C-alpha positions as CSV (number, residue, x, y, z in Angstrom):
1,M,0.0,0.0,0.0
2,T,1.5,3.3,-1.0
3,S,1.6,6.1,1.5
4,A,0.0,9.4,0.4
5,A,3.3,11.2,0.9
6,S,5.2,8.6,-1.2
7,I,5.9,8.2,-4.9
8,P,5.3,4.5,-5.9
9,I,8.1,2.6,-7.6
10,R,7.2,0.2,-10.3
11,R,10.2,0.1,-12.6
12,A,13.9,0.4,-11.8
13,L,17.0,0.7,-13.9
14,L,20.2,-0.8,-12.4
15,S,23.6,-0.2,-14.0
16,V,26.5,-0.4,-11.6
17,S,30.3,-0.8,-11.5
18,D,30.4,-1.5,-7.8
19,K,28.2,-4.5,-7.3
20,T,28.4,-4.7,-3.6
21,G,25.0,-5.6,-2.1
22,L,23.3,-5.5,-5.5
23,I,21.8,-9.0,-5.6
24,E,20.2,-8.6,-2.1
25,F,18.8,-5.2,-3.0
26,A,17.5,-6.3,-6.4
27,T,15.9,-9.4,-4.7
28,R,14.0,-7.1,-2.4
29,L,12.9,-5.0,-5.3
30,T,11.7,-8.0,-7.2
31,A,9.8,-9.1,-4.1
32,A,8.1,-5.7,-4.1
33,K,6.9,-6.5,-7.7
34,I,9.3,-3.9,-9.2
35,D,10.4,-4.5,-12.9
36,L,14.1,-4.5,-13.3
37,L,16.0,-3.0,-16.3
38,S,19.7,-3.4,-16.6
39,T,22.9,-3.3,-18.8
40,G,25.8,-5.5,-19.6
41,G,27.6,-7.1,-16.6
42,T,25.0,-5.9,-14.2
43,A,22.2,-7.6,-16.1
44,S,24.3,-10.9,-16.3
45,L,24.9,-10.9,-12.6
46,L,21.2,-10.5,-11.8
47,R,20.1,-13.2,-14.2
48,D,22.8,-15.5,-12.7
49,A,21.1,-14.8,-9.3
50,G,17.8,-16.0,-10.8
51,L,16.2,-12.6,-11.2
52,N,14.1,-11.5,-14.2
53,V,15.8,-8.6,-16.0
54,T,15.0,-6.7,-19.2
55,D,18.0,-5.4,-21.2
56,V,18.1,-1.7,-21.8
57,A,18.8,-2.6,-25.5
58,E,15.3,-4.2,-25.6
59,V,13.7,-0.9,-24.4
60,T,15.7,1.4,-26.7
61,G,15.7,-0.9,-29.8
62,F,19.4,-0.1,-30.1
63,P,22.3,-2.4,-29.2
64,E,25.2,-1.6,-26.9
65,I,28.0,-0.4,-29.2
66,M,31.6,0.8,-29.1
67,G,32.6,-1.7,-26.3
68,G,29.7,-0.4,-24.1
69,R,30.6,3.3,-24.5
70,V,27.1,3.8,-25.8
71,K,24.2,2.0,-24.3
72,T,22.1,4.3,-22.1
73,L,22.5,7.6,-24.0
74,H,19.1,7.3,-25.7
75,P,15.8,9.3,-25.5
76,K,13.8,6.3,-24.3
77,I,16.1,6.3,-21.2
78,H,16.6,9.9,-20.6
79,G,13.0,10.7,-21.5
80,S,12.0,8.2,-18.8
81,L,14.3,10.0,-16.3
82,L,13.5,13.6,-17.1
83,A,9.7,13.5,-17.8
84,R,7.7,15.3,-15.2
85,R,4.6,13.3,-14.5
86,D,2.6,16.4,-13.6
87,L,2.9,18.1,-17.0
88,D,0.4,17.1,-19.7
89,D,2.9,17.8,-22.5
90,H,5.6,15.6,-20.9
91,V,3.0,12.8,-20.4
92,A,1.8,13.2,-24.1
93,A,5.4,13.0,-25.4
94,M,6.0,9.9,-23.5
95,S,2.9,8.3,-24.9
96,A,3.6,9.4,-28.4
97,Q,7.2,8.0,-28.3
98,G,6.4,4.8,-26.4
99,I,8.4,5.9,-23.3
100,E,7.7,4.2,-20.0
101,C,8.5,5.7,-16.7
102,I,11.5,4.7,-14.7
103,D,10.9,5.4,-11.0
104,L,14.2,4.3,-9.5
105,L,17.7,4.7,-10.9
106,V,20.6,2.8,-9.3
107,V,24.0,3.8,-10.8
108,N,27.5,4.0,-9.5
109,L,30.3,5.1,-11.7
110,Y,33.3,3.6,-13.3
111,P,36.1,3.5,-10.6
112,F,38.2,6.4,-11.9
113,E,39.5,7.5,-8.6
114,E,40.5,3.9,-7.6
115,T,42.2,3.4,-11.0
116,L,44.1,6.7,-10.5
117,R,45.5,5.3,-7.3
118,Q,46.7,2.2,-9.1
119,T,48.2,3.4,-12.4
120,S,49.3,6.5,-14.3
121,D,48.6,4.9,-17.7
122,R,46.7,7.6,-19.6
123,Q,44.6,5.3,-21.7
124,A,43.5,3.1,-18.9
125,L,42.4,6.3,-17.0
126,V,40.5,7.7,-20.0
127,E,38.6,4.4,-20.3
128,K,37.4,4.8,-16.7
129,I,35.8,8.2,-17.3
130,D,32.1,7.4,-17.1
131,I,29.7,9.4,-19.4
132,G,26.4,7.6,-19.4
133,G,26.4,7.1,-15.7
134,P,26.8,10.8,-14.6
135,A,24.3,11.9,-17.3
136,M,21.6,9.4,-15.9
137,L,22.4,10.3,-12.4
138,R,22.1,14.0,-13.0
139,A,18.9,13.5,-14.9
140,A,17.2,11.5,-12.2
141,A,18.5,13.8,-9.4
142,K,17.1,16.8,-11.3
143,N,13.7,15.1,-11.5
144,H,13.7,13.9,-7.8
145,D,10.1,15.1,-7.4
146,F,9.2,11.9,-9.2
147,L,12.3,9.7,-9.2
148,T,14.4,8.1,-6.6
149,V,18.1,7.9,-7.4
150,I,20.8,5.9,-5.7
151,C,24.5,6.4,-6.4
152,D,26.0,4.6,-3.3
153,P,25.3,1.0,-2.2
154,A,25.2,2.4,1.3
155,D,21.7,3.7,0.5
156,Y,20.2,0.4,-0.7
157,A,18.8,-0.5,2.7
158,S,17.0,2.7,3.4
159,V,15.3,2.8,0.0
160,A,14.3,-0.9,0.2
161,D,12.9,-0.3,3.7
162,A,10.9,2.6,2.5
163,I,9.5,0.6,-0.5
164,E,8.5,-2.3,1.8
165,K,7.0,0.0,4.4
166,N,5.2,2.6,2.1
167,G,5.3,1.2,-1.4
168,G,7.6,4.0,-2.4
169,T,9.8,6.8,-1.2
170,E,8.9,10.1,0.4
171,L,10.1,13.5,-0.9
172,E,12.6,14.1,2.0
173,L,14.5,10.9,1.2
174,R,14.5,11.6,-2.5
175,R,15.8,15.1,-1.9
176,R,18.6,13.8,0.3
177,L,19.5,11.2,-2.3
178,A,19.5,13.7,-5.1
179,A,21.8,16.1,-3.1
180,K,24.2,13.2,-2.5
181,T,24.1,12.3,-6.2
182,F,25.0,15.8,-7.3
183,A,27.8,15.8,-4.8
184,R,29.1,12.5,-6.1
185,T,29.1,13.5,-9.7
186,A,30.8,16.8,-8.8
187,A,33.5,14.9,-6.9
188,Y,33.9,12.5,-9.8
189,D,34.4,15.3,-12.3
190,S,36.7,17.1,-9.8
191,A,38.9,14.0,-9.7
192,I,39.1,13.8,-13.5
193,S,39.7,17.5,-14.0
194,G,42.4,17.4,-11.2
195,W,44.2,14.5,-12.9
196,M,44.0,16.2,-16.3
197,A,45.4,19.4,-14.9
198,S,48.2,17.6,-13.1
199,S,49.1,15.7,-16.3
200,L,49.5,19.0,-18.0
201,G,51.8,20.3,-15.2
202,E,49.1,22.8,-13.8
203,E,49.3,22.8,-10.0
204,L,46.9,25.7,-9.8
205,P,44.6,25.5,-12.9
206,E,42.2,28.3,-14.0
207,I,39.2,26.5,-12.5
208,T,39.6,24.1,-9.6
209,T,37.3,22.3,-7.3
210,T,37.8,20.6,-3.9
211,T,35.6,17.8,-2.8
212,G,35.6,15.2,0.0
213,R,33.6,12.4,1.5
214,K,32.6,12.9,5.2
215,I,34.3,10.3,7.4
216,I,32.8,11.4,10.7
217,D,30.8,14.2,12.3
218,L,32.7,15.8,15.2
219,R,31.1,16.9,18.4
220,Y,32.1,20.5,17.6
221,G,34.8,22.6,16.0
222,E,37.6,24.6,17.7
223,N,34.9,25.8,20.1
224,P,31.6,24.2,21.3
225,H,29.5,26.7,19.3
226,Q,31.1,25.6,16.0
227,Q,30.0,22.6,13.9
228,A,32.7,20.4,12.4
229,A,33.3,17.1,10.4
230,L,36.2,15.3,9.0
231,Y,36.2,14.8,5.2
232,K,38.6,12.6,3.2
233,T,39.7,13.8,-0.3
234,G,41.0,11.7,-3.1
235,Q,44.5,12.5,-2.1
236,D,46.4,9.3,-1.4
237,R,48.5,10.5,1.5
238,P,49.0,8.5,4.7
239,G,47.9,10.5,7.8
240,V,45.2,11.2,10.2
241,A,42.4,11.1,7.6
242,S,43.4,7.6,6.4
243,A,44.4,6.3,9.8
244,V,42.6,3.5,11.6
245,Q,41.7,4.4,15.2
246,I,42.5,1.4,17.3
247,Q,41.2,2.7,20.6
248,G,40.2,5.7,22.6
249,K,37.5,8.4,22.7
250,P,36.2,10.0,19.5
251,L,38.7,12.5,17.9
252,S,37.9,16.2,18.3
253,Y,38.5,18.9,15.7
254,N,41.6,20.1,17.6
255,N,42.8,16.5,18.1
256,I,42.7,16.0,14.3
257,N,44.4,19.3,13.5
258,D,47.2,18.7,16.0
259,T,47.7,15.1,15.0
260,D,48.1,16.1,11.4
261,A,50.7,18.6,12.3
262,A,52.6,16.1,14.4
263,F,52.6,13.3,11.9
264,E,53.7,15.6,9.0
265,L,56.6,16.8,11.2
266,V,58.0,13.3,12.1
267,A,57.8,12.2,8.5
268,E,60.6,14.7,7.7
269,F,63.2,12.6,9.6
270,D,65.1,9.4,8.6
271,Q,66.2,8.6,12.2
272,P,63.7,7.3,14.8
273,T,61.9,10.5,15.7
274,I,59.2,11.6,18.1
275,A,57.3,14.9,18.1
276,I,55.0,16.1,20.9
277,I,52.5,18.8,19.7
278,K,50.2,21.3,21.5
279,H,48.0,23.6,19.6
280,S,49.6,22.6,16.2
281,N,53.1,23.7,17.6
282,P,55.8,21.3,18.5
283,C,56.8,21.5,22.2
284,G,59.4,18.8,22.0
285,V,61.0,17.0,19.1
286,A,63.9,14.6,19.2
287,S,65.6,11.9,17.2
288,G,67.5,8.9,18.7
289,D,69.0,5.5,18.0
290,N,65.6,4.1,18.9
291,L,62.1,5.4,19.8
292,G,62.7,5.1,23.6
293,A,65.7,7.4,23.4
294,A,63.7,9.8,21.1
295,W,60.8,9.9,23.5
296,R,63.0,10.7,26.6
297,H,64.6,13.6,24.9
298,A,61.4,14.9,23.3
299,L,59.6,14.8,26.7
300,A,62.6,16.4,28.5
301,A,62.5,19.3,26.0
302,D,59.2,20.6,27.6
303,P,57.6,18.2,30.1
304,V,55.1,20.9,31.2
305,S,53.6,21.5,27.7
306,A,53.7,17.8,26.9
307,F,50.9,17.1,29.4
308,G,47.8,16.4,27.4
309,G,49.7,16.6,24.1
310,I,49.7,14.8,20.8
311,V,52.5,12.3,20.2
312,A,53.6,11.3,16.8
313,M,56.5,8.9,15.7
314,N,58.0,7.7,12.5
315,R,58.6,4.1,13.5
316,P,56.3,1.3,14.7
317,L,55.3,1.8,18.3
318,D,57.1,-0.7,20.6
319,A,56.4,-1.9,24.1
320,E,59.0,0.2,25.8
321,T,57.9,3.4,24.1
322,A,54.3,2.5,24.7
323,T,54.9,2.2,28.4
324,A,56.7,5.5,28.6
325,V,54.1,7.4,26.6
326,A,51.2,5.8,28.7
327,S,52.9,7.1,31.9
328,I,51.7,10.7,31.2
329,F,48.4,12.0,30.1
330,T,48.4,11.9,26.3
331,E,45.4,12.8,24.1
332,V,46.5,11.0,20.8
333,L,49.3,8.8,19.7
334,I,49.8,8.3,15.9
335,A,52.3,5.9,14.4
336,P,52.8,3.9,11.2
337,E,52.3,0.6,13.1
338,A,52.2,-0.8,16.7
339,S,53.3,-4.2,18.0
340,D,50.8,-6.5,19.8
341,E,52.5,-5.8,23.1
342,A,52.3,-2.0,22.5
343,R,48.6,-2.3,21.7
344,A,48.0,-4.2,24.9
345,I,49.9,-1.6,26.9
346,M,47.9,1.2,25.3
347,A,44.6,-0.6,26.0
348,A,45.1,0.0,29.7
349,K,44.6,3.7,28.9
350,P,41.1,3.5,27.2
351,N,40.7,7.3,26.7
352,L,44.0,7.6,24.8
353,R,43.4,7.6,21.0
354,L,45.7,5.3,19.2
355,L,45.9,5.8,15.4
356,I,47.8,3.6,13.0
357,T,48.5,4.7,9.4
358,D,50.4,1.8,7.8
359,A,52.8,4.3,6.2
360,L,54.4,7.7,6.4
361,P,53.6,10.6,4.2
362,D,56.3,11.7,1.7
363,P,57.6,15.2,2.8
364,S,58.7,15.9,-0.7
365,S,55.5,15.1,-2.5
366,R,53.4,17.9,-4.1
367,A,49.8,18.7,-3.0
368,I,47.6,21.7,-2.8
369,K,46.7,23.3,0.5
370,I,43.5,25.4,0.7
371,K,42.4,28.0,3.3
372,S,39.0,29.8,3.1
373,V,38.7,33.5,3.0
374,A,35.6,35.7,2.8
375,G,34.1,35.1,-0.5
376,G,36.7,32.6,-1.8
377,F,39.7,30.6,-0.8
378,L,43.5,30.7,-1.1
379,A,45.3,27.7,-2.7
380,Q,49.0,27.0,-2.6
381,S,51.3,24.0,-3.1
382,R,52.2,22.4,0.2
383,D,55.6,23.4,1.6
384,A,57.7,20.5,0.2
385,G,61.0,22.4,0.4
386,I,63.9,20.4,1.6
387,I,67.4,21.7,2.3
388,G,70.5,19.5,2.4
389,V,74.2,20.1,3.3
390,N,75.0,21.1,-0.2
391,D,72.3,23.8,-0.2
392,L,73.9,25.7,2.7
393,K,75.8,28.9,2.2
394,I,78.3,29.8,4.9
395,V,78.3,33.5,5.4
396,T,80.5,33.9,8.5
397,K,84.2,33.8,9.1
398,R,83.8,30.6,11.2
399,A,82.4,27.6,9.4
400,P,80.0,25.3,11.3
401,T,81.3,22.0,12.6
402,E,79.8,18.7,11.2
403,A,77.9,18.3,14.5
404,E,76.5,21.8,14.2
405,I,75.4,21.3,10.6
406,S,73.6,18.1,11.6
407,D,71.8,19.9,14.4
408,M,71.1,22.9,12.0
409,L,69.4,20.7,9.5
410,F,67.4,19.0,12.3
411,A,66.3,22.5,13.5
412,W,65.5,23.6,10.0
413,K,63.1,20.6,9.6
414,V,61.4,21.4,12.9
415,T,61.1,25.1,12.1
416,K,59.1,24.3,8.9
417,H,56.3,23.0,11.2
418,V,56.3,25.8,13.8
419,K,53.9,28.7,13.4
420,S,55.6,31.9,12.3
421,N,57.4,33.8,13.5
422,A,59.4,30.8,14.6
423,I,62.7,30.3,16.4
424,V,63.9,26.8,17.3
425,F,67.0,25.9,19.5
426,V,68.4,22.4,19.0
427,N,71.1,20.6,21.0
428,N,72.2,17.1,20.0
429,A,69.2,16.2,17.8
430,S,66.5,17.5,20.3
431,T,64.7,20.8,20.7
432,A,66.0,23.0,23.5
433,G,63.7,25.9,23.2
434,I,60.9,26.9,20.8
435,G,59.4,30.4,20.2
436,A,56.2,30.2,18.0
437,G,53.6,32.4,16.4
438,Q,54.9,35.8,17.5
439,M,54.4,39.2,15.9
440,S,58.1,39.9,15.8
441,R,61.1,37.6,15.4
442,V,62.9,39.1,18.4
443,D,59.9,38.2,20.5
444,A,60.0,34.6,19.2
445,A,63.7,34.5,20.1
446,R,63.1,35.8,23.6
447,I,60.3,33.4,24.3
448,A,62.4,30.4,23.1
449,V,65.2,31.5,25.4
450,H,62.7,32.0,28.3
451,K,61.2,28.5,27.7
452,A,64.7,27.0,27.7
453,A,65.4,28.6,31.1
454,D,62.2,27.4,32.6
455,I,62.8,23.8,31.4
456,A,66.3,23.9,32.9
457,A,64.8,25.0,36.2
458,I,62.2,22.2,36.1
459,H,64.9,19.6,35.6
460,G,67.3,21.2,38.1
461,W,70.0,21.7,35.4
462,S,72.7,24.3,36.1
463,D,72.5,25.7,32.6
464,P,69.7,25.7,29.9
465,R,70.4,23.6,26.9
466,T,70.6,26.7,24.7
467,I,74.2,26.7,25.8
468,G,76.2,25.2,22.9
469,S,73.1,24.9,20.8
470,V,72.2,25.8,17.2
471,V,69.2,27.8,16.2
472,A,66.9,27.9,13.2
473,S,64.8,30.9,12.1
474,D,62.0,30.3,9.6
475,A,62.7,33.7,7.9
476,F,65.5,36.2,7.9
477,F,66.4,38.5,10.8
478,P,65.3,42.0,9.9
479,F,67.8,43.4,12.6
480,A,70.7,42.1,14.6
481,D,68.7,42.3,17.8
482,G,67.0,38.9,17.3
483,L,70.4,37.2,16.6
484,E,72.0,38.9,19.6
485,A,69.2,37.3,21.9
486,L,70.2,33.9,20.5
487,I,74.0,34.6,21.1
488,T,73.3,35.8,24.6
489,A,71.5,32.5,25.2
490,G,74.6,30.5,24.2
491,A,73.9,29.5,20.6
492,T,77.0,28.7,18.6
493,A,75.6,28.4,15.1
494,V,72.5,29.8,13.2
495,I,70.6,28.6,10.1
496,Q,68.3,31.1,8.5
497,P,67.1,32.0,4.9
498,G,69.0,35.3,4.5
499,G,67.7,38.0,2.2
500,S,67.3,40.9,4.6
501,V,68.6,44.4,3.6
502,K,70.3,44.2,7.0
503,D,72.1,40.9,6.3
504,N,75.5,42.5,6.5
505,E,74.7,43.9,9.9
506,V,73.4,40.5,11.1
507,I,76.5,38.7,9.7
508,A,78.8,41.2,11.4
509,A,77.0,40.5,14.7
510,A,77.6,36.8,14.3
511,D,81.3,37.3,13.4
512,A,81.8,39.6,16.4
513,A,80.4,36.8,18.6
514,G,82.5,34.1,16.9
515,I,79.4,32.0,15.9
516,A,78.8,30.3,12.6
517,M,75.9,31.2,10.3
518,V,74.5,29.6,7.2
519,F,71.9,30.9,4.7
520,T,69.4,28.5,3.0
521,G,67.9,30.9,0.5
522,M,64.5,29.3,1.4
523,R,62.1,30.5,4.1
524,H,59.4,28.4,5.9
525,F,56.5,30.8,6.9
526,N,53.8,28.7,8.4
527,H,50.7,30.9,9.2
């Protein structure tokens, strides 16, 4: 019995690439006395399951041609999808042309995105560009006052339930499915246009789109009065969006933002490295011969800020490190993998979120970062800049030692992930003081020095670890005062981009103090 608020479904067209759940769904449609139309492999699968199916070619009177490229692009199909049942001229046209109504369209598209993840072969990708599928989906979605459209197997159950309960579907469900369908075809076209632009070497094409599939709704955004959700794009990059959450409370917006920052940071390093993050800024970063050593040094760098922090590592989590991390309050731990023993140790902390990614992101890979602004958005390629020993330009009378160069390159990698203005002290492959997000570089330097002094007092050290350290600055020193603050704190070498009109003054200050300084020619603003 059809509900007064429902549109009855008597005839359905099914043509899918992803056949997950199709037989069960089609069986429920048949049980509801709905006639099935289909094409190619979909029709064969349904017949093999014992279901009665009419080929689209029988309806159109035209065979599938060109290897299946042309099969549903026909007026008897699109007339069925686009005709409004409440307009006399539409109904008359259907009658005159022998067009029967299609009440339900079930289509999912050729797997272009999946193919793109598997191959770069141009012809293989071109063949996975669906034409008839998007055309039918858009037609049915446009005419949702009269048609039900499904583009995702996840919606089979809700539609079958509605048919079995009411004999059809209500307008609210049809509208929701139509909106989802337009979003799906937009995302599909976005993936194709993005691939084509990339193949032409266009990182920032004239017209660009950004789409994503919602993974989870979040309790709220940065603050309780803001809504938030996590979406996954088509970008195949290991990280928080692709991670499997092994345990712990649901992730918050801030958890996800900080975890992403932490994991991208540790991916910069070849040695076992751990980063502890608070509010998207590192408070302790260290490398070691193993994760246990890296953890001890990263925690020692700022044990106060580490409380309630995000921990990331670039090696599989082992039992020793798991025990150490679990000994303090930690919000999230993200790693490429974790041993069974480590997982068991983490399980004793049920509120701690443990994320496993299976891989590390490539710090040199290209991608686009987007930030919304009023009325539009900014787009830029991600900061994939990497500096090596051969890129350093020594500008002082004293050249840095090998140990100083090693620490400077470490500091440079960390600085890339600190909010600007940024100053990072490093001593023996671990951070010794960090100044982040300040309005002036000299303030960032002073804060880093102050933090180092506080940390020394906490540990009961006679001197802060800025003594004998190296320093990285994410951009040039506009005046010598910022450098002088670092020299006073005990730094022996500095790495910075250079390029200030006051470079000579800054170099002279370094020479007067007998410290070494190198220019990278590259800055790392991170706003």
